[in-house]
N, C-alpha and C positions, 0 to 999 in steps of 0.2 A: 238338250244341252245341260250338262252338269256344271253349274257354277260352284265355286268354292263355298263351302259351308259358312254361312254368316257373312257372305261377301258384302262389303261396303260399296257405295256407288263408285268410289275411286278404282275399285278392282274389277268392276263390270266392263264389258266390252263396248267399243264403238261398233255400230253396225253400218255397213256400206252396201247400198242397193244399186244394181244396174240391170239392164236387160241382158247383158253379156259381159264381155271382157273390157269394155270401154271404161268403166268405173275404176279399173285397176290403175289408170293414169292418175286418178285422184287418190286412190288407196296408197300408192307408193309415196305420194307427197305427204299424206297424213302420217304414215309410219316413219318417214325420214325426219319429220318435224317433231313427232311425239313417240320416240322409240320405246317408252315404257308402257304405252297403251296397247291393250289387247284389242283384237278386232274380229268381227265376223263379216265376211264378204259374201253376199248372195247374188248370184247371176241367174236371172230368170230366162235361161236360154231356151226353155220350152216355148216361149212366146216371142222369141227374137225374129225380126227386129221390131222394136216399139214404134219406130218412126212413121210407118204407113198406117198404123192403127188409129182408131178414134180416141178422142180424149176420154170419153166415158169408159171405154174398155181398159185403157191404161190405168185410169184412176182406180178401177176395181182391182186390178192386179196389185197395184202398189199398196193399197189399203190392206189387202189380205196379207201381203208380205210383211208389212209393218206390224200387224197384229201378231204374227208368228214370231218375229224378232223381239218384240216387247215381251212376249211370253218366255223368251230365252234370257231375259234380263238385260237387254241392251240399254245403255244409259244415254245414248245420243244416236240419232239416225242421220246418216248422210245419204241423201237421194242423189247419187253420183251419176245422174243422167239428165241431160237438159230436157229431153222430151217428157220424162216422168215428172220432173220438177214443175214444168209448165202445166202439166195436166193435173197434178195431184197435190202439190205442196200446200196450197190454200186449204184444201179439204182436210189434209192430214192435220194441220195445225188447229182446225176447228174441231175435229173428232178426238184429238189427243192433246188437249190444252196443256197438260203438265209435262209433255215430252219435248225436249229440245230437238229441232230439226235443222239441218243445214242443207240447202239445196243448191242447184246450179242455175246460173242465168248467163246468157250470152254476154261477153265482156264488152258491151257497147260503150260504156262509160270510159274505160281506159283507152279504147280505140279512138274515141272522139278527142280525148285529151292529148293523144300522141300524134294525130294526123297533121301532116304539113300541107297536103294537097286539098284537104277538106273532103276527101272521098274515101270511105271505108267500106269493106265488104264483110259479110257475115255468111259463113258456111254452116248450114244446120239442116235438120230434118224438116219435112213439111209440117208435122204436128207442132214442133217448136215454134215455127213462124205463125201458126194458127192460134197459139195460146195468148191469153191476156198478158202474161208476164213479158213476153217479147214486145207486144204492142205498147205496153207502158214504157218500157225502156226506150224504144224507138221514138215515141212521142216526147219523152222527157229530154233525151240527149241528142236527138236528130234535127233540132231546129236550125242549127248553124252549119251543119255538114250534110253531105249526101251519103245515105246509107243504102247500099245495094245488097240484096239477099240472093242466095243461091243454094239449091239443094244438090245433092250428089247421090242419086239412087245407086245402090250396089256397093257403096264404099264400106258401110258397116259390115256387110256380109263378107267382103274381101278381107277386112281386118280380122274378123272372127275366124276365117280360114287360114290366117297366118300370112296372107299374101300382101304384107304391108309395103313391100318395095318391088313387087313383080312388074314385068312389062305391062301386064293387063291393068294393074292398079294405076300405074303411071299414065297410061292412055286414058283411063277413066277420069283421073284427076285433071289431066290437061283439058279434056272436054268440059268438065264442070267449072274449072277456074278461068277458062278463056273469056267468058263474058265479064267477069270481075276485073281481070287484067285489062281488058279493052276499055273499061270505064275509068281506068287510071287510079285504082285504089293504091294507097300506101300503107294501109293497115288491114290485116285479115284476122277476123275473130273465128276461132275454132269453136263452133257452137254445138258440138257433140263430143262427149268424152272419149269416143273411139278415135276421133281424128288425130289427136296428138301422136298416136302410134304410127301415123303416116307423115309426120311433120317434116322429116328429112326430104321426102319426095316433094311435098308441098313447097318447101323452101326453095328447092331447085327450080321448080316450075315458075314460081312467082318472082324469083330473083331477090337479090340482096337489098333492093330498094323498098321492099314491102316487109313491114314488121308483122310477125305472127304472134297472136296473143292466145295463150293457153291459160284458162282461169284456175287450173288445179292448185297451184301454189297458194293463191289467195283463198281458196276454199279450205285448205289445210290450216291456214292462219285463223280463219273464222272458227274452225273446230276448236282450236286451242283457246281462242278468246271466249267462246261460249262455255267450254268446260271450266275454264278459270273463273268465270263469272258465277257459276253455280257451285263452285267448290268441288268439282268432280274429276280434276286432273289426277292421274295415277302418280304415286310417289316416283321420284326421278329414277330410282334404281329398281323398280318393280320388274319382275320377269314377265315379259309379254308373251301371250299366246295368240296365234293367228289361225283362224278356221275359214276354209273356203267351201262354199255350198253352191250347188247348181241344180236347177230343175232339168238340165240336160244330161249329158253323159259325164260322169265324174272322171273317167279315164281321159276323155278328150280335154276336159277343163284343166286337169293336172298338166297335160302337155302344153296347153296354152299359157299357163302360169310360167312354165319354164321358158318357153320360146319368147314371150313378150316382155317379162319383167325379171327373168332369171331366178325365179323362186321354185324350189323343189318342195312340193307338199302334196299330200293326198287331198282329194276333194270328197266332200260328203254329199249324198244325194238328197234332194227334196222332191216331193211328189205333190202335184195338184190333185186334190180330191174334191171335185166340184168347184166351189168358189173359195175353198180354204186350202192352205198349204201345210203339208206335214214334212217337217225336217227330220232327216235321219239322225240316229244317235251318235254323239261323240262326247268324249270326256274332256271338258274344258280344263280341268286341273292337270290332266296329262299333257295337254297342249302347252300349258305354261311351263312344264318341266322339260319339254323337248328342246334340243339344241336347234336354234333357228338357222336355216341354211339359205335364207334370202340373200341375194346379191344386188342390193339396191344402189 
């Protein structure tokens, strides 16, 4: 990545990491809130999905991705994946103490604050529920309410395929959500960044009496707060450049960008070489000059 010569921290990009397209639900909130900020989005689609993988394996992937992105000049890294945050965020902060990280956590606290029935549900991946981060949240905020958890195997893959509202995805979600509905939840936490792309179907299934909580807007506000604290916010009228990188198929990822968030952009390839990640060449200065065609 060619950063502008003599780039100041304010001009350097925010990096956003996910196993696939799910983190785009966070990326779009960051870009909407901070339109002057440049970004690099990296989807590790070669290892998709992260959910069924071990914590140790996910941690290795995320550490290697972080090293590559820091080598490209990222000023802040958003781990826009609940599974990866639970597996790796503590290790990342220990290994890179001077780097600001913003991670994901299931929005248990707002669900507990908003519940009327005292019964909330959390929809997430198995690895998220196995992590210390979720256990701490449940222990801290679950003393006065009942928190019920549910996984939904196959939902991440369906969203990656663009089947966000297909009959098959609806049937899958009905089966996954039935136990939570049966327990009388009135708040549902979307504990995976892929899931907001199926929020319309989820809302139809759970009904108007259940609030659906997507943490992405709060994550974007935290990015703004952290950048402001360290004096690294881009000047208000800076020209932003946005780069999308995948360890999968760049052609397929470009199609996913258009279908899911209405963004027309080329994608850059990244290749795993053993335990390290090599990101293909792109000219960041040129990206800053391009007309941005995103329809956010």
